[in-house]
LOVO-732674 format. One record per residue (C-alpha): residue number from 1; residue in three letters; y, z, x. Coordinates in steps of 0.1 Angstrom, whole numbers, plus 5000, padded with zeros to 4 digits. Layout:
<sites>
<pos->NUM	code->ALA	Y->Y	Z->Z	X->X>
...
</sites>
This chain:
<sites>
<pos->1	code->UNK	Y->5134	Z->8055	X->8170>
<pos->2	code->UNK	Y->5160	Z->8024	X->8166>
<pos->3	code->UNK	Y->5191	Z->8043	X->8166>
<pos->4	code->UNK	Y->5184	Z->8074	X->8187>
<pos->5	code->UNK	Y->5208	Z->8092	X->8203>
<pos->6	code->UNK	Y->5198	Z->8091	X->8241>
<pos->7	code->UNK	Y->5210	Z->8058	X->8242>
<pos->8	code->UNK	Y->5246	Z->8062	X->8247>
<pos->9	code->UNK	Y->5254	Z->8046	X->8215>
<pos->10	code->UNK	Y->5273	Z->8059	X->8183>
<pos->11	code->UNK	Y->5246	Z->8054	X->8152>
<pos->12	code->UNK	Y->5280	Z->8029	X->8136>
<pos->13	code->UNK	Y->5276	Z->8010	X->8172>
<pos->14	code->UNK	Y->5239	Z->8005	X->8165>
<pos->15	code->UNK	Y->5243	Z->7993	X->8133>
<pos->16	code->UNK	Y->5270	Z->7968	X->8137>
<pos->17	code->UNK	Y->5245	Z->7959	X->8170>
<pos->18	code->UNK	Y->5221	Z->7951	X->8146>
<pos->19	code->UNK	Y->5240	Z->7934	X->8120>
<pos->20	code->UNK	Y->5254	Z->7910	X->8145>
<pos->21	code->UNK	Y->5217	Z->7900	X->8153>
<pos->22	code->UNK	Y->5209	Z->7898	X->8116>
<pos->23	code->UNK	Y->5241	Z->7873	X->8118>
<pos->24	code->UNK	Y->5236	Z->7853	X->8146>
<pos->25	code->UNK	Y->5200	Z->7845	X->8131>
<pos->26	code->UNK	Y->5217	Z->7833	X->8097>
<pos->27	code->UNK	Y->5241	Z->7812	X->8123>
<pos->28	code->UNK	Y->5220	Z->7800	X->8150>
<pos->29	code->UNK	Y->5196	Z->7789	X->8120>
<pos->30	code->UNK	Y->5229	Z->7769	X->8106>
<pos->31	code->UNK	Y->5230	Z->7757	X->8138>
<pos->32	code->UNK	Y->5195	Z->7740	X->8131>
<pos->33	code->UNK	Y->5204	Z->7729	X->8102>
<pos->34	code->UNK	Y->5235	Z->7708	X->8112>
<pos->35	code->UNK	Y->5218	Z->7693	X->8139>
<pos->36	code->UNK	Y->5248	Z->7682	X->8157>
<pos->37	code->UNK	Y->5257	Z->7712	X->8178>
<pos->38	code->UNK	Y->5216	Z->7725	X->8177>
<pos->39	code->UNK	Y->5194	Z->7716	X->8212>
<pos->40	code->UNK	Y->5163	Z->7725	X->8226>
<pos->41	code->UNK	Y->5138	Z->7741	X->8215>
<pos->42	code->UNK	Y->5147	Z->7722	X->8183>
<pos->43	code->UNK	Y->5161	Z->7690	X->8196>
<pos->44	code->UNK	Y->5150	Z->7673	X->8231>
<pos->45	code->UNK	Y->5187	Z->7681	X->8245>
<pos->46	code->UNK	Y->5195	Z->7715	X->8267>
<pos->47	code->UNK	Y->5232	Z->7720	X->8257>
<pos->48	code->UNK	Y->5256	Z->7750	X->8248>
<pos->49	code->UNK	Y->5231	Z->7764	X->8221>
<pos->50	code->UNK	Y->5200	Z->7763	X->8240>
<pos->51	code->UNK	Y->5219	Z->7790	X->8263>
<pos->52	code->UNK	Y->5231	Z->7805	X->8235>
<pos->53	code->UNK	Y->5198	Z->7821	X->8228>
<pos->54	code->UNK	Y->5204	Z->7842	X->8255>
<pos->55	code->UNK	Y->5224	Z->7863	X->8232>
<pos->56	code->UNK	Y->5197	Z->7877	X->8217>
<pos->57	code->UNK	Y->5183	Z->7895	X->8245>
<pos->58	code->UNK	Y->5218	Z->7905	X->8258>
<pos->59	code->UNK	Y->5216	Z->7925	X->8223>
<pos->60	code->UNK	Y->5186	Z->7936	X->8221>
<pos->61	code->UNK	Y->5193	Z->7952	X->8255>
<pos->62	code->UNK	Y->5229	Z->7963	X->8241>
<pos->63	code->UNK	Y->5213	Z->7982	X->8212>
<pos->64	code->UNK	Y->5177	Z->7996	X->8231>
<pos->65	code->UNK	Y->5184	Z->8000	X->8267>
<pos->66	code->UNK	Y->5185	Z->8034	X->8287>
<pos->67	code->UNK	Y->5214	Z->8056	X->8287>
<pos->68	code->UNK	Y->5212	Z->8051	X->8326>
<pos->69	code->UNK	Y->5226	Z->8014	X->8322>
<pos->70	code->UNK	Y->5249	Z->8019	X->8298>
<pos->71	code->UNK	Y->5275	Z->8004	X->8315>
<pos->72	code->UNK	Y->5252	Z->7972	X->8325>
<pos->73	code->UNK	Y->5242	Z->7969	X->8288>
<pos->74	code->UNK	Y->5278	Z->7973	X->8280>
<pos->75	code->UNK	Y->5291	Z->7941	X->8304>
<pos->76	code->UNK	Y->5260	Z->7920	X->8289>
<pos->77	code->UNK	Y->5277	Z->7929	X->8257>
<pos->78	code->UNK	Y->5309	Z->7919	X->8269>
<pos->79	code->UNK	Y->5305	Z->7887	X->8283>
<pos->80	code->UNK	Y->5278	Z->7877	X->8256>
<pos->81	code->UNK	Y->5311	Z->7882	X->8234>
<pos->82	code->UNK	Y->5333	Z->7863	X->8253>
<pos->83	code->UNK	Y->5310	Z->7834	X->8257>
<pos->84	code->UNK	Y->5307	Z->7830	X->8219>
<pos->85	code->UNK	Y->5345	Z->7835	X->8211>
<pos->86	code->UNK	Y->5350	Z->7805	X->8238>
<pos->87	code->UNK	Y->5320	Z->7786	X->8221>
<pos->88	code->UNK	Y->5333	Z->7788	X->8186>
<pos->89	code->UNK	Y->5371	Z->7782	X->8197>
<pos->90	code->UNK	Y->5363	Z->7757	X->8217>
<pos->91	code->UNK	Y->5330	Z->7740	X->8216>
<pos->92	code->UNK	Y->5323	Z->7741	X->8177>
<pos->93	code->UNK	Y->5357	Z->7746	X->8159>
<pos->94	code->UNK	Y->5353	Z->7758	X->8124>
<pos->95	code->UNK	Y->5364	Z->7727	X->8113>
<pos->96	code->UNK	Y->5334	Z->7709	X->8131>
<pos->97	code->UNK	Y->5311	Z->7739	X->8111>
<pos->98	code->UNK	Y->5325	Z->7726	X->8076>
<pos->99	code->UNK	Y->5327	Z->7687	X->8086>
<pos->100	code->UNK	Y->5289	Z->7691	X->8087>
<pos->101	code->UNK	Y->5279	Z->7702	X->8057>
<pos->102	code->UNK	Y->5310	Z->7690	X->8037>
<pos->103	code->UNK	Y->5312	Z->7653	X->8044>
<pos->104	code->UNK	Y->5272	Z->7650	X->8059>
<pos->105	code->UNK	Y->5285	Z->7640	X->8091>
<pos->106	code->UNK	Y->5293	Z->7650	X->8128>
<pos->107	code->UNK	Y->5329	Z->7651	X->8141>
<pos->108	code->UNK	Y->5317	Z->7646	X->8176>
<pos->109	code->UNK	Y->5326	Z->7611	X->8183>
<pos->110	code->UNK	Y->5291	Z->7607	X->8202>
<pos->111	code->UNK	Y->5277	Z->7616	X->8167>
<pos->112	code->UNK	Y->5289	Z->7601	X->8142>
<pos->113	code->UNK	Y->5255	Z->7591	X->8129>
<pos->114	code->UNK	Y->5241	Z->7619	X->8131>
<pos->115	code->UNK	Y->5233	Z->7643	X->8091>
<pos->116	code->UNK	Y->5224	Z->7679	X->8085>
<pos->117	code->UNK	Y->5188	Z->7686	X->8083>
<pos->118	code->UNK	Y->5194	Z->7690	X->8048>
<pos->119	code->UNK	Y->5214	Z->7657	X->8039>
<pos->120	code->UNK	Y->5233	Z->7673	X->8019>
<pos->121	code->UNK	Y->5273	Z->7669	X->8011>
<pos->122	code->UNK	Y->5287	Z->7702	X->8001>
<pos->123	code->UNK	Y->5323	Z->7719	X->8006>
<pos->124	code->UNK	Y->5304	Z->7755	X->7997>
<pos->125	code->UNK	Y->5278	Z->7753	X->8025>
<pos->126	code->UNK	Y->5306	Z->7743	X->8049>
<pos->127	code->UNK	Y->5329	Z->7774	X->8037>
<pos->128	code->UNK	Y->5295	Z->7794	X->8044>
<pos->129	code->UNK	Y->5290	Z->7783	X->8080>
<pos->130	code->UNK	Y->5326	Z->7790	X->8086>
<pos->131	code->UNK	Y->5324	Z->7826	X->8072>
<pos->132	code->UNK	Y->5288	Z->7833	X->8085>
<pos->133	code->UNK	Y->5303	Z->7823	X->8126>
<pos->134	code->UNK	Y->5333	Z->7842	X->8116>
<pos->135	code->UNK	Y->5316	Z->7873	X->8109>
<pos->136	code->UNK	Y->5295	Z->7868	X->8140>
<pos->137	code->UNK	Y->5327	Z->7868	X->8160>
<pos->138	code->UNK	Y->5341	Z->7897	X->8142>
<pos->139	code->UNK	Y->5306	Z->7918	X->8148>
<pos->140	code->UNK	Y->5308	Z->7909	X->8182>
<pos->141	code->UNK	Y->5340	Z->7919	X->8189>
<pos->142	code->UNK	Y->5329	Z->7955	X->8169>
<pos->143	code->UNK	Y->5304	Z->7962	X->8186>
<pos->144	code->UNK	Y->5321	Z->7955	X->8220>
<pos->145	code->UNK	Y->5344	Z->7978	X->8215>
<pos->146	code->UNK	Y->5327	Z->8006	X->8196>
<pos->147	code->UNK	Y->5302	Z->8005	X->8226>
<pos->148	code->UNK	Y->5333	Z->8009	X->8252>
<pos->149	code->UNK	Y->5346	Z->8036	X->8230>
<pos->150	code->UNK	Y->5309	Z->8053	X->8230>
<pos->151	code->UNK	Y->5310	Z->8048	X->8266>
<pos->152	code->UNK	Y->5343	Z->8062	X->8276>
<pos->153	code->UNK	Y->5333	Z->8096	X->8247>
<pos->154	code->UNK	Y->5301	Z->8096	X->8268>
<pos->155	code->UNK	Y->5316	Z->8098	X->8301>
<pos->156	code->UNK	Y->5341	Z->8120	X->8289>
<pos->157	code->UNK	Y->5314	Z->8147	X->8280>
<pos->158	code->UNK	Y->5291	Z->8148	X->8310>
<pos->159	code->UNK	Y->5326	Z->8152	X->8329>
<pos->160	code->UNK	Y->5332	Z->8180	X->8311>
<pos->161	code->UNK	Y->5367	Z->8170	X->8294>
<pos->162	code->UNK	Y->5360	Z->8175	X->8256>
<pos->163	code->UNK	Y->5379	Z->8204	X->8246>
<pos->164	code->UNK	Y->5398	Z->8205	X->8277>
<pos->165	code->UNK	Y->5435	Z->8199	X->8281>
<pos->166	code->UNK	Y->5432	Z->8168	X->8305>
<pos->167	code->UNK	Y->5424	Z->8144	X->8280>
</sites>
């Protein structure tokens, strides 16, 4: 069962991780449609987009991995979250996401002639792209914090500190 209790995750954390996977898929589809921040396997370039696809094995490992590897699962999620936050603030900013839809052109100087795959110019789609990326950021941070809380609580339970005066 996806939301099983024996892997150390609270059901709420599992739901947030599932939501992050779903929103991540929508965000990656947006990448492909925007073209300028897409890469292999959809374009010949191997670039940060290509490496961002490793997010899915990391997220599934965080969600479904065994309890005995809990802290490895959390560390992978934390590192993946940090890379995502970095990418969305330094590599592919909200302005870039918005512009490719709103103006149908890339803000990347070397990609000035690239257009989105749909050939549309829509401020509304630009805002949707930004909202999806920001929602992904929030979900990943919440999942990372939630999983940390699950791990600390689980450790306290195993150490017999629940209901104890020590904590």
